[in-house]
N, C-alpha and C positions, 0 to 999 in steps of 0.2 A: 789452692790445694786439690785442683781437679784432675793432676797428673796419677796416672795409673802406676799402682805400686808392684814391682817387680816381685818374684817370689823371695829373691836374696834380701831387698830391701826389708820385707815384712819380717825375714827371719830376725834379721839383725835389730831392727826396731823392736820386736816382742823379746828377745833374750835380754837387750839390753835393759828393759825395763827391770828385770830381775837384778841387775848390776846395783840398782839403787837401793836394795834390800841386804846387802850384804854388810855384814857386822851389825847388823840392827835385829836378823833374826835368822833361825836356821834353815838350812838349806832345805829341809825335806817342808820347811812350812812356805815356800815359796808360792807353791800353787795355791794355798788359802786366800793369799792377794792378788797374786800377779792375774789370773782366771778372771775372777769377779769383775776387776777393774777394766780388764780388756773386754768383757762381754758387756758391761755397762755403757762402755764407750762404743762401741759396735751396734748396739741396739739403738741408741742415740743419735749415731750418725744415720744409719736406716731410717729411723723414724724421721728424719729432717729430711731426708731423699724423698721420701713417701709424701711429705706436704709439699715440697716445690713441685712433684708431679701433678698433685691434686690439684693446685693452683692453677695449674698451667693448662689442666684439664677441664676445669672449672671457671675459665676465665678471672681467676683472681677471687672467686667466691670463697670467702675463709669460713663461711657457714659450713661449707662441704670438709674443712678439717675436722669438724665435729661427728662425722659420720662414721661410725664404728666400721662398717663395710670397706672402709676404705684403707684400713691399717690391719696389719698383722698381729701389733699388739699395741698396747698405749703407753704413752710416756706421761705422767700424770703433771701437771703444771706446778712448776717451782722444784721440781724434782729429776731436771734435765741434767745433762752433764754439764752443761754451760753454766748452772746455778751453783753447783758443786765446785766447778773451776773459779767460780767470782768470790767466793766463800774466803775470807782472810784468815779467821781463827776458828778454831774447834771444826777441823776439816773432818776428823775421823767420825764425829757425830752427822756432821751434814751427810758424808759416803752412807752412813748405817740408815738414815731418814729415807734419803733416796732409793735404796736397795729396796727396804721394807714398803714403800709407797708403790714402787714398780711392782712387786710379788703381789703387792694387795689387786692392784688393778688389773694384773692378768694371772688370777688365782689358777686356772687349768692348765697351763704350761710354765709358768715361771715360779710357783709358791717354792719357797725355799733355795731359790735356785743359786742365789748368791751367798748362802753358806752363814757361819757365824763367826768370822775373823774378830780378832780383838783389835779393830780399828780405831775404839776411842782410847786404847792404852797408850797415852804419850810418853810415856818411858821406851817404847818399843816402836811407836810410829808418831814421832813427832809433827808438829805440823809443817815444819819445812821438809821433811821428809815426804810427806805426802804432796804436799805443793810440787816438788820438783817431779813426783810420778806423775802426777796430773799434768802437769806442762810436758813432760815427754809423751804421754800418749796424746797428746793435744796437738802434737806435731805432724801428725798424719789424720785425713778424713777418712774412715772404716767402712764409707758408703760401700753400696753393691757396684756401682759404676766404677769406683775406682780399686775396690777388692772385692773382687766375686765371690760366691759361697764356697766354691771349691777351693780356690786359691787360700782362703784364710781359714779354710779347714784343714790345709795341708800346713799352713804357718801354726795353727794349733796343736795340731799332731807332734809338730817338728818340736814345739816348747814342752808338751808332755815328755816326748823322749828325752830332752836335755835335762829335764827337773828328774827324771828316772836316773839321768846319769848322776846328777849334782846329789840326790839324795840316797844314794844306795840302796840298802836292802828295802827300805820302805817303798820303792818304786815297783815291786811286782803287783802291789794292791791295784795299781791304774794302768799298768801297761804291761801289753803281751807283744813278744815279738810279732812286728807288722807282717814280715815275710812269711811266718808260719800261719798268720790268721789268713793272709792270701791264698796260701796254699789250699788250705780248709776251704774257704770259698770257692776256689776254683774247681775243687772236687764235688761241693754238693749244689753248684750252678744254680742260684736264686732265679726266680722267676718272676714276672711281672705281677702284680695284685696278690704276690703270696705274702703270709704272715711270719715276721721272722722274730726270734726269742734266744734273750742271754739269760740265762738265770743267775750268773755271777758277773754281770757286763763289766764292771770297772767303768772306763773314760767313754765306753759304747763303742770301741775300736772294731768290734767283731759286726758290730749291725752295720758301721759304717763300709766295713769291707763289703759286704754285701750289697749296700746301695752302688758303690764304686763299680761292682762287677755290672752290675744291670746299666750302669751310663757307658761302661768300657764298650758294653754289646749293643749300644744304641737302642735298648729297651724301655720302656716306661716304667720308672722308678717310684712317681710321686704318689702312684696308687698303692706301695707297699705299706704295710703297718708294723711297726716296731714297736717290741716290747722288751724291757729288760726289768730285772731286780738286783740291786746292790746293797751290801749291809753296812758300808760306810760311807756316812751322809756327805761328806765333803766332796768324796769320789761320785757318788752317785748324780750330785750336782754338777762336777765337771761333765758327766756323760750326757748330762740334758744340755748343757752350755753347748757340749760338742756336737748333737745331733740337731741343736737348732742352728748354730752355724754353717754347718753343711746342708741347710736346705730342708732337712725333712721335717716335714709337717705335721704327720700322723704317727705320733710316737708316745710312749707312755712308760716312763722309768720311775721305780717306786724305791724308796729306801728303807728296807726291812731284810729280815733273815729268811731267804728264802727255804730254808730247813723248817724251820718253826713256825713261820708264817708264809706260805707262799700267797704272792699277790693277785694274781690272775686265776679267779675262781669264778665258775659259772654254773648256779644252780648245784652250788655243793660239790661240784667235781672240778679238777684242775682244767683250765683252758687248754686247747688243742691246738698246735700250731704246724705249720708247711714244714719251716726250717728250724733247726737249732743251732747256735756257735756255741762253746762254751769252752773256760779254761778255770774249771774248778779250783778252789784254795786246796791245795797238797795237805791231803791227810790230817785235816783239823782236831783236834782233842777235845776241843769245848764246844760240843753239842749236846742236844737233850735227844739221848740215844733212847731214853726211856719211852718217850711220846712217839718217836719214829717206830718204835717196836709194835704200836698201836695206831699207826696213820689213819686218820679217818680219810684220806683221800687215796688209799691202798698203794702208797708209794713204797712199803716194804714188800712187794710182790716177789722177789727174788730171797730176801730175808734181811735181818736187822745187822749192819756192818758193826765190826768192834768198835768199843769206844774211841780207842786211839787212830782210827781212820775212817774217817767219813766219805772216803771217796765213792763208794759203792751206793751212798745215799744220794749224793748229786746226781749219781750215773741214773738211779732207778727214777728220780724226778724227773730227768730229762726225758726216758723212754714213756713216763706216763704222761709227758706234755706233749708227743707226738701225735699228730693226725693220724688215725688208723689207716689211711689211702695216700696220703702224700708225704705223711711224716719221715725226714728223715734228719740225722744228726752228725755230727763233728766234734768230738771232744778231746781237747789236749789232758794228758795224765802223764804223771811219773811209770816208767816201765813196772813199777811193782804192782800194778792192779791186774799186771795179764799172769801172775805167777804167784802171787803170795797166798801160802796154805791157807790163812786165818778166812780168806774168801774164797776159799774153794768151792764150797756148796754153791754159795751165790752165782762164781763164775759158772758151773755147771748148769745151772738153771739160765742162765743168760744163752749159753752156747745152744743149748737144746730147744729154746724159743726162737733160735733161728732169727735172730735181730741182727746180729753182728754179719757186716758185710765185707770190712777192711780192717785191716790192722797194719799201720806203716810205723816204722821206727825212724827217728828223725835225728840228726847229729847233737854233738853234745854244745854245752853252751849256749844253746836257742831258749833255756829258759833263763829269764833276766837274772841276772848277778848269783847264778848256780850252773856249774858243770856238767850236772846231771842230763843223760839222754832222757829225752821225753818220746812219746808214743803217740799218736793221733788213732782216735777209734769212731770207725766211722758205722753206723747202724742206721737199717732201713727196714720200715714197717713192712712195705709190700716190694719184696725182692722180684728182678725180673726173673724169668724161668730158669733160663741158665745158671744163675746164681742161686737157687733155692739149695740150700742143705751144703751150702761152702763157702768157706770165707778166703779171701784174698790175703796174703802177708807179703808185706815189700820192705826190705831191707834197704832205707835210704839214710843209714847213719854218714856215708859219707859224700852226700849230695848236700854240702855244706861248705860255705866259704867263710875263712876267718881274715879280716882286714883290720888296721888299726885297734886291735884289742875287742872287735866285735865279729861274733859270728851271725850270719844271714845266709838266705836262702836266694840263689841269683835265679833270674828268670828260667833259664835253661833247667835248673833244678825242680824248679815247680812246675813246668810243664811236662818234664819225663816222669814225675811221681804221678799227676795230675791222668797223664795219657795212660800210664800204666793201669791205673785203677778205671779209667772210664773203657778200656779195653778189655779190662780183667782178663789179662794174660800172664803167663809164666815167662819169666825171662831169667835164666841161668845166673845164681848169685845175686839176683836182685828181687825176684819174685816168684811165688810159688802158693798154689790152690791146694786148701784141705779141706776133708769132708768133715761134717759135724762127728760123725764116728771115729775119724782120726783123732780129732782134737779130745775126745773124749777118752780115748784109750791113751791119751799121753797125760793121762790125770787131769782134763780140763785145763791144760796151761795153753796158753796162747803165746808164750816168749816164740820170738820169732827165729831166732835159731834152730829149733826144733823142725822148723818146716822149709827154710830157705836154704838151700846148699850152698855153699861157699859161706857161709857165716860160722865161722871158727870158733870152737870150745862152747862151753854152757852158757846158760844165760846169766849166772852169777859173775862169770868172766867178761862178759860183755859190758856190763851196766856200772858206770862207776856212782858208789854211793854217797850221800853226804853223810857227816858224822852223826848227823842227827836219826837218818833214817836205818843208820846200822843200828844206833842204839835202841831206835822203836823195834827193828827186828829180834834183835838180843832181849828184852824186855817182853816182847809177844812170846819167844819160844821159851822163856822162863816161866811165863804165866801157864802156860800151856802144860809143861811139865808138872808145873806144880797141882793143877788142875789132875793130870792123870794119876800122879802120886795118891792125892788125897781121895779120888774114887778107887784105886787099889787097895788103898788101908781100909776103906770102908769096906769090900767085899771081904777082904780077909778076916776083920773085926766079925762080920755077919754070918763067916762061915764057920766062927769057933777058932780061926788059926790054925785050920785045915791045912795040912803040907803042900796040897795040891794046888796052894793059893800061895803059898810063902815064895 
């Protein structure tokens, strides 16, 4: 088992593990079992590899195996992969005991990382199934020598994507189109030693993309500090496994509600980061608007968003989390944030703050399982002099390739968009620069067709709405009309039914 595993072999090996679960559990639950088991196998194999290196270094002195500084993590005796593999019955119980023992032995990085899958439910996961699954994973050694961090990370990302395809609409919880993430990273250009933050991090793909950018540029990446928060417990665990498997050492992923309880606070204020990448959940309705309206961290500096759309709550959280000198962010949003009337006052304050640097419209179907077009908004705390008071608009909706029922950005698309942003230049039909005054005169709308020549039609014609979005828009208009009607009726009554108010 000392042969180097090719990427194709790794992908096949990982995906075939999920085949065992078919007919036993729902496809949307695969990740709840495959990811923890794969992670368990990996860390045990790496631990064994470390032990071999330690014995070689210290001439077979087994006492050196007990020295904590020689290991990146601990595997307690009796709870190794081999111990579970040698269990003949109640295998689910053995798995859970091993998971909890490893988490307890590594509280700083691995607490809760294995999740809470129903391993002991023999109706769903009988001993024979678990035995077969463990034997499948045992067929390869996932040591660093056989499977380096980057390669296992790629295999892991492949599995995330496959689960996304298999599980349908639930996939967006943890999967964002990786080519779009690559574009966002390419524009922000992470630097060695910076802090990177994603307030809705999912499986930590955006953070990993920033790390990959540094690696590809030949820059030091081990000194980067990575921070993320994710409301879904399983997804946050997947994110932590993902970072660990990519070799990232200095990371902090917290499972909690970013709007309700931001995790990264210092001396009563939000921590501030050099770089923020985010794809916040689209227009959530179940959030504590009242608490946000009196937010103790001052995240409502633009105003309080409507109950039915928390987009600008996440937006303001991100802006408050930026370092005042080096801070910049790239956020993936639905187009509605650029023009909706109910957010006009907040958008006007945002524009006047001169934080918005670029608005990019990207093509259809790049949101997972949605035909809707998306946009990327880039903000920067300290703009270059020539960019102050100006916003670059890029119409990149045609920069997309669709193949095998998938939409994605090719490298040429990414470089074209990123170069336009870097140069901050106008290209007919593709990009345009507008002043803050011009934007304010356009009712504070950031709709790309208002500024880029060659974008035919109004924004409403450019955007493909989902049924839910259209319904939300209609309900919002109805609420607004009702409020106006009630206000007018009150004025008439207050003035004694004067004909001037009739």
